[in-house]
N, CA and C atoms as an extended XYZ file, in Angstrom:
312
Properties=species:S:1:pos:R:3:atomname:S:1:resname:S:1:resid:I:1 pbc="F F F"
N       -64.373     -180.087      -39.380 N   MET     1
C       -63.652     -179.080      -38.638 CA  MET     1
C       -64.652     -178.294      -37.797 C   MET     1
N       -64.336     -178.076      -36.548 N   LEU     2
C       -65.215     -177.377      -35.627 CA  LEU     2
C       -64.797     -175.922      -35.549 C   LEU     2
N       -65.735     -175.019      -35.754 N   HIS     3
C       -65.473     -173.587      -35.642 CA  HIS     3
C       -66.326     -173.037      -34.515 C   HIS     3
N       -65.715     -172.271      -33.653 N   THR     4
C       -66.424     -171.643      -32.562 CA  THR     4
C       -66.609     -170.175      -32.894 C   THR     4
N       -67.798     -169.665      -32.689 N   VAL     5
C       -68.076     -168.257      -32.937 CA  VAL     5
C       -68.059     -167.535      -31.597 C   VAL     5
N       -67.292     -166.467      -31.539 N   ILE     6
C       -67.213     -165.664      -30.320 CA  ILE     6
C       -68.013     -164.398      -30.551 C   ILE     6
N       -69.008     -164.157      -29.719 N   LEU     7
C       -69.807     -162.939      -29.812 CA  LEU     7
C       -69.374     -161.994      -28.706 C   LEU     7
N       -69.038     -160.789      -29.086 N   PHE     8
C       -68.639     -159.790      -28.113 CA  PHE     8
C       -69.876     -159.011      -27.685 C   PHE     8
N       -70.012     -158.785      -26.369 N   ALA     9
C       -71.192     -158.115      -25.847 CA  ALA     9
C       -71.202     -156.633      -26.210 C   ALA     9
N       -70.044     -156.003      -26.229 N   SER    10
C       -70.007     -154.578      -26.515 CA  SER    10
C       -69.741     -154.345      -27.996 C   SER    10
N       -70.343     -153.292      -28.553 N   PRO    11
C       -70.097     -152.998      -29.966 CA  PRO    11
C       -68.695     -152.433      -30.159 C   PRO    11
N       -68.218     -152.457      -31.391 N   LYS    12
C       -66.917     -151.881      -31.690 CA  LYS    12
C       -66.984     -150.374      -31.492 C   LYS    12
N       -65.889     -149.749      -31.057 N   PRO    13
C       -65.913     -148.302      -30.852 CA  PRO    13
C       -65.995     -147.555      -32.183 C   PRO    13
N       -66.681     -146.432      -32.151 N   VAL    14
C       -66.802     -145.571      -33.316 CA  VAL    14
C       -66.157     -144.249      -32.936 C   VAL    14
N       -65.154     -143.835      -33.694 N   PHE    15
C       -64.400     -142.650      -33.330 CA  PHE    15
C       -64.926     -141.375      -33.968 C   PHE    15
N       -65.525     -141.466      -35.138 N   ASN    16
C       -66.002     -140.248      -35.780 CA  ASN    16
C       -67.476     -139.982      -35.520 C   ASN    16
N       -68.174     -140.908      -34.913 N   GLY    17
C       -69.570     -140.712      -34.562 CA  GLY    17
C       -70.535     -140.842      -35.733 C   GLY    17
N       -70.057     -141.036      -36.953 N   LYS    18
C       -70.925     -141.113      -38.117 CA  LYS    18
C       -71.331     -142.538      -38.452 C   LYS    18
N       -70.452     -143.484      -38.224 N   LEU    19
C       -70.748     -144.867      -38.580 CA  LEU    19
C       -71.498     -145.574      -37.460 C   LEU    19
N       -72.504     -146.298      -37.821 N   LYS    20
C       -73.241     -147.121      -36.865 CA  LYS    20
C       -73.132     -148.561      -37.331 C   LYS    20
N       -72.754     -149.439      -36.436 N   TYR    21
C       -72.599     -150.838      -36.793 CA  TYR    21
C       -73.906     -151.579      -36.566 C   TYR    21
N       -74.298     -152.329      -37.540 N   SER    22
C       -75.513     -153.116      -37.423 CA  SER    22
C       -75.191     -154.454      -36.767 C   SER    22
N       -76.210     -155.174      -36.407 N   ARG    23
C       -76.041     -156.498      -35.805 CA  ARG    23
C       -75.362     -157.449      -36.802 C   ARG    23
N       -75.676     -157.302      -38.087 N   ASN    24
C       -75.056     -158.148      -39.111 CA  ASN    24
C       -73.555     -157.904      -39.173 C   ASN    24
N       -73.149     -156.651      -39.046 N   HIS    25
C       -71.721     -156.332      -39.073 CA  HIS    25
C       -71.019     -156.949      -37.860 C   HIS    25
N       -71.687     -156.898      -36.710 N   GLN    26
C       -71.108     -157.505      -35.505 CA  GLN    26
C       -70.971     -159.008      -35.676 C   GLN    26
N       -71.949     -159.646      -36.288 N   MET    27
C       -71.876     -161.090      -36.513 CA  MET    27
C       -70.740     -161.421      -37.469 C   MET    27
N       -70.568     -160.618      -38.524 N   ALA    28
C       -69.491     -160.854      -39.486 CA  ALA    28
C       -68.139     -160.700      -38.806 C   ALA    28
N       -68.005     -159.716      -37.921 N   ALA    29
C       -66.748     -159.525      -37.202 CA  ALA    29
C       -66.487     -160.702      -36.272 C   ALA    29
N       -67.531     -161.205      -35.624 N   ALA    30
C       -67.371     -162.332      -34.719 CA  ALA    30
C       -66.980     -163.594      -35.492 C   ALA    30
N       -67.502     -163.748      -36.689 N   GLU    31
C       -67.195     -164.927      -37.488 CA  GLU    31
C       -65.773     -164.905      -38.045 C   GLU    31
N       -65.127     -163.738      -38.028 N   SER    32
C       -63.788     -163.652      -38.585 CA  SER    32
C       -62.727     -164.225      -37.644 C   SER    32
N       -63.114     -164.636      -36.446 N   VAL    33
C       -62.177     -165.264      -35.526 CA  VAL    33
C       -61.954     -166.697      -35.997 C   VAL    33
N       -60.733     -166.979      -36.441 N   THR    34
C       -60.436     -168.291      -36.990 CA  THR    34
C       -59.904     -169.222      -35.909 C   THR    34
N       -59.771     -170.469      -36.261 N   GLN    35
C       -59.245     -171.467      -35.322 CA  GLN    35
C       -57.821     -171.117      -34.917 C   GLN    35
N       -57.023     -170.604      -35.861 N   SER    36
C       -55.642     -170.237      -35.522 CA  SER    36
C       -55.611     -169.081      -34.531 C   SER    36
N       -56.570     -168.126      -34.663 N   HIS    37
C       -56.662     -167.039      -33.685 CA  HIS    37
C       -56.984     -167.599      -32.305 C   HIS    37
N       -57.944     -168.493      -32.264 N   GLU    38
C       -58.331     -169.095      -30.990 CA  GLU    38
C       -57.170     -169.870      -30.375 C   GLU    38
N       -56.435     -170.606      -31.211 N   ASP    39
C       -55.282     -171.360      -30.710 CA  ASP    39
C       -54.229     -170.422      -30.129 C   ASP    39
N       -53.981     -169.303      -30.811 N   MET    40
C       -52.993     -168.344      -30.334 CA  MET    40
C       -53.447     -167.718      -29.014 C   MET    40
N       -54.712     -167.360      -28.922 N   ILE    41
C       -55.248     -166.780      -27.684 CA  ILE    41
C       -55.150     -167.788      -26.549 C   ILE    41
N       -55.486     -169.038      -26.821 N   ARG    42
C       -55.409     -170.083      -25.802 CA  ARG    42
C       -53.961     -170.284      -25.350 C   ARG    42
N       -53.029     -170.298      -26.307 N   TYR    43
C       -51.607     -170.468      -25.981 CA  TYR    43
C       -51.114     -169.331      -25.087 C   TYR    43
N       -51.431     -168.097      -25.460 N   ILE    44
C       -50.979     -166.942      -24.670 CA  ILE    44
C       -51.612     -166.966      -23.290 C   ILE    44
N       -52.893     -167.271      -23.222 N   SER    45
C       -53.587     -167.321      -21.938 CA  SER    45
C       -53.011     -168.416      -21.038 C   SER    45
N       -52.794     -169.599      -21.591 N   ASP    46
C       -52.231     -170.697      -20.813 CA  ASP    46
C       -50.811     -170.381      -20.347 C   ASP    46
N       -50.019     -169.787      -21.239 N   SER    47
C       -48.641     -169.435      -20.875 CA  SER    47
C       -48.622     -168.394      -19.772 C   SER    47
N       -49.477     -167.394      -19.886 N   TRP    48
C       -49.512     -166.345      -18.869 CA  TRP    48
C       -49.993     -166.914      -17.534 C   TRP    48
N       -50.981     -167.791      -17.572 N   SER    49
C       -51.466     -168.414      -16.332 CA  SER    49
C       -50.353     -169.220      -15.674 C   SER    49
N       -49.562     -169.934      -16.476 N   ARG    50
C       -48.448     -170.713      -15.937 CA  ARG    50
C       -47.407     -169.797      -15.291 C   ARG    50
N       -47.106     -168.683      -15.925 N   VAL    51
C       -46.148     -167.726      -15.359 CA  VAL    51
C       -46.681     -167.160      -14.048 C   VAL    51
N       -47.960     -166.815      -14.020 N   GLN    52
C       -48.558     -166.283      -12.791 CA  GLN    52
C       -48.502     -167.304      -11.658 C   GLN    52
N       -48.858     -168.563      -11.951 N   ARG    53
C       -48.816     -169.602      -10.913 CA  ARG    53
C       -47.394     -169.795      -10.402 C   ARG    53
N       -46.433     -169.832      -11.314 N   GLU    54
C       -45.034     -170.012      -10.921 CA  GLU    54
C       -44.561     -168.848      -10.060 C   GLU    54
N       -44.923     -167.639      -10.451 N   TYR    55
C       -44.521     -166.461       -9.673 CA  TYR    55
C       -45.148     -166.494       -8.284 C   TYR    55
N       -46.446     -166.817       -8.218 N   GLU    56
C       -47.126     -166.875       -6.919 CA  GLU    56
C       -46.521     -167.950       -6.030 C   GLU    56
N       -46.173     -169.103       -6.606 N   THR    57
C       -45.560     -170.184       -5.840 CA  THR    57
C       -44.207     -169.761       -5.283 C   THR    57
N       -43.401     -169.121       -6.126 N   LEU    58
C       -42.063     -168.714       -5.701 CA  LEU    58
C       -42.071     -167.489       -4.792 C   LEU    58
N       -43.178     -166.752       -4.772 N   SER    59
C       -43.259     -165.551       -3.947 CA  SER    59
C       -43.787     -165.837       -2.543 C   SER    59
N       -44.230     -167.060       -2.287 N   LYS    60
C       -44.762     -167.399       -0.967 CA  LYS    60
C       -43.645     -167.412        0.063 C   LYS    60
N       -43.978     -167.077        1.316 N   PRO    61
C       -42.954     -167.111        2.374 CA  PRO    61
C       -42.333     -168.502        2.490 C   PRO    61
N       -41.020     -168.557        2.656 N   GLY    62
C       -40.317     -169.818        2.802 CA  GLY    62
C       -39.811     -170.382        1.483 C   GLY    62
N       -40.207     -169.770        0.374 N   SER    63
C       -39.708     -170.259       -0.914 CA  SER    63
C       -38.383     -169.576       -1.218 C   SER    63
N       -37.712     -170.053       -2.245 N   ARG    64
C       -36.422     -169.488       -2.630 CA  ARG    64
C       -36.561     -168.091       -3.215 C   ARG    64
N       -37.753     -167.693       -3.575 N   GLY    65
C       -37.962     -166.406       -4.225 CA  GLY    65
C       -37.966     -166.578       -5.727 C   GLY    65
N       -38.336     -165.536       -6.431 N   PRO    66
C       -38.374     -165.635       -7.893 CA  PRO    66
C       -36.990     -165.914       -8.473 C   PRO    66
N       -36.964     -166.723       -9.496 N   VAL    67
C       -35.716     -167.049      -10.183 CA  VAL    67
C       -35.533     -166.053      -11.318 C   VAL    67
N       -34.375     -165.445      -11.394 N   ILE    68
C       -34.094     -164.483      -12.452 CA  ILE    68
C       -33.271     -165.181      -13.525 C   ILE    68
N       -33.739     -165.111      -14.749 N   VAL    69
C       -33.038     -165.715      -15.870 CA  VAL    69
C       -32.564     -164.588      -16.778 C   VAL    69
N       -31.298     -164.572      -17.080 N   ARG    70
C       -30.737     -163.540      -17.948 CA  ARG    70
C       -30.276     -164.190      -19.242 C   ARG    70
N       -30.689     -163.613      -20.352 N   TYR    71
C       -30.320     -164.137      -21.665 CA  TYR    71
C       -29.004     -163.508      -22.095 C   TYR    71
N       -28.073     -164.339      -22.511 N   THR    72
C       -26.803     -163.884      -23.054 CA  THR    72
C       -26.545     -164.647      -24.339 C   THR    72
N       -26.213     -163.919      -25.402 N   GLU    73
C       -25.925     -164.574      -26.668 CA  GLU    73
C       -24.617     -165.339      -26.571 C   GLU    73
N       -24.628     -166.564      -27.091 N   LYS    74
C       -23.400     -167.365      -27.098 CA  LYS    74
C       -22.464     -166.886      -28.191 C   LYS    74
N       -23.039     -166.552      -29.334 N   MET    75
C       -22.231     -166.041      -30.449 CA  MET    75
C       -22.842     -164.709      -30.879 C   MET    75
N       -22.216     -163.588      -30.522 N   PRO    76
C       -22.778     -162.285      -30.894 CA  PRO    76
C       -22.902     -162.140      -32.410 C   PRO    76
N       -23.905     -161.418      -32.814 N   ASN    77
C       -24.156     -161.175      -34.225 CA  ASN    77
C       -23.120     -160.182      -34.754 C   ASN    77
N       -22.375     -160.574      -35.779 N   ALA    78
C       -21.314     -159.725      -36.335 CA  ALA    78
C       -21.874     -158.433      -36.925 C   ALA    78
N       -23.107     -158.458      -37.413 N   GLN    79
C       -23.710     -157.255      -37.997 CA  GLN    79
C       -24.016     -156.205      -36.941 C   GLN    79
N       -24.095     -156.603      -35.692 N   LEU    80
C       -24.438     -155.661      -34.622 CA  LEU    80
C       -23.227     -155.221      -33.812 C   LEU    80
N       -22.021     -155.507      -34.290 N   LYS    81
C       -20.823     -155.197      -33.508 CA  LYS    81
C       -20.662     -153.700      -33.254 C   LYS    81
N       -21.116     -152.839      -34.173 N   ASP    82
C       -20.987     -151.389      -34.003 CA  ASP    82
C       -22.256     -150.747      -33.436 C   ASP    82
N       -23.233     -151.553      -33.082 N   PHE    83
C       -24.493     -151.009      -32.565 CA  PHE    83
C       -24.282     -150.383      -31.192 C   PHE    83
N       -24.811     -149.180      -31.036 N   GLU    84
C       -24.779     -148.506      -29.741 CA  GLU    84
C       -26.216     -148.243      -29.324 C   GLU    84
N       -26.636     -148.775      -28.177 N   PRO    85
C       -28.008     -148.544      -27.727 CA  PRO    85
C       -28.237     -147.050      -27.466 C   PRO    85
N       -29.469     -146.615      -27.637 N   PHE    86
C       -29.800     -145.219      -27.377 CA  PHE    86
C       -31.192     -145.143      -26.779 C   PHE    86
N       -31.522     -143.991      -26.219 N   ASP    87
C       -32.811     -143.770      -25.575 CA  ASP    87
C       -33.825     -143.382      -26.641 C   ASP    87
N       -34.627     -144.334      -27.085 N   LEU    88
C       -35.587     -144.104      -28.159 CA  LEU    88
C       -36.635     -143.069      -27.754 C   LEU    88
N       -37.068     -143.114      -26.508 N   GLU    89
C       -38.083     -142.162      -26.048 CA  GLU    89
C       -37.551     -140.731      -26.122 C   GLU    89
N       -36.305     -140.521      -25.708 N   ALA    90
C       -35.694     -139.189      -25.793 CA  ALA    90
C       -35.541     -138.763      -27.249 C   ALA    90
N       -35.169     -139.695      -28.126 N   TRP    91
C       -35.013     -139.379      -29.541 CA  TRP    91
C       -36.326     -138.908      -30.134 C   TRP    91
N       -37.436     -139.633      -29.835 N   TRP    92
C       -38.749     -139.228      -30.341 CA  TRP    92
C       -39.152     -137.875      -29.774 C   TRP    92
N       -38.872     -137.654      -28.489 N   GLY    93
C       -39.197     -136.370      -27.875 CA  GLY    93
C       -38.449     -135.227      -28.539 C   GLY    93
N       -37.151     -135.419      -28.794 N   ASN    94
C       -36.359     -134.391      -29.462 CA  ASN    94
C       -36.844     -134.157      -30.892 C   ASN    94
N       -37.217     -135.217      -31.562 N   ARG    95
C       -37.726     -135.091      -32.933 CA  ARG    95
C       -39.017     -134.293      -32.950 C   ARG    95
N       -39.918     -134.589      -32.010 N   MET    96
C       -41.182     -133.870      -31.939 CA  MET    96
C       -40.938     -132.402      -31.602 C   MET    96
N       -40.062     -132.143      -30.646 N   LEU    97
C       -39.736     -130.770      -30.267 CA  LEU    97
C       -39.155     -130.010      -31.453 C   LEU    97
N       -38.280     -130.648      -32.214 N   HIS    98
C       -37.681     -130.025      -33.392 CA  HIS    98
C       -38.759     -129.658      -34.423 C   HIS    98
N       -39.690     -130.578      -34.670 N   LYS    99
C       -40.755     -130.308      -35.629 CA  LYS    99
C       -41.649     -129.156      -35.166 C   LYS    99
N       -41.916     -129.114      -33.866 N   ILE   100
C       -42.775     -128.037      -33.322 CA  ILE   100
C       -42.070     -126.696      -33.465 C   ILE   100
N       -40.804     -126.646      -33.108 N   THR   101
C       -40.071     -125.374      -33.172 CA  THR   101
C       -39.830     -124.927      -34.612 C   THR   101
N       -39.708     -125.870      -35.543 N   GLN   102
C       -39.493     -125.516      -36.945 CA  GLN   102
C       -40.789     -125.019      -37.599 C   GLN   102
N       -41.936     -125.474      -37.115 N   SER   103
C       -43.205     -125.083      -37.735 CA  SER   103
C       -43.698     -123.734      -37.236 C   SER   103
N       -43.109     -123.193      -36.177 N   THR   104
C       -43.581     -121.894      -35.652 CA  THR   104
C       -42.714     -120.758      -36.101 C   THR   104
């Protein structure tokens, strides 16, 4: 089995300023990249490159333009029949505001 070691040029960030990473720690972190990680990174990179090429091809003058694909469920999930979408960002904002006003 072939394992590739990826060495990162920059050290890991330190947020509290107390910990210093040694070269050995950096090597151990680099060695933790497994073949499955590499395969996943390669898959995502290849997929994204394909999407970019397709978009650039369809965006050129004289082309049909980008194709829009809309997903629609063929059989709606019965458990979600009463689900009502809501604005999650507004909910979090209201929750934070409530906590701030209650603590003062």
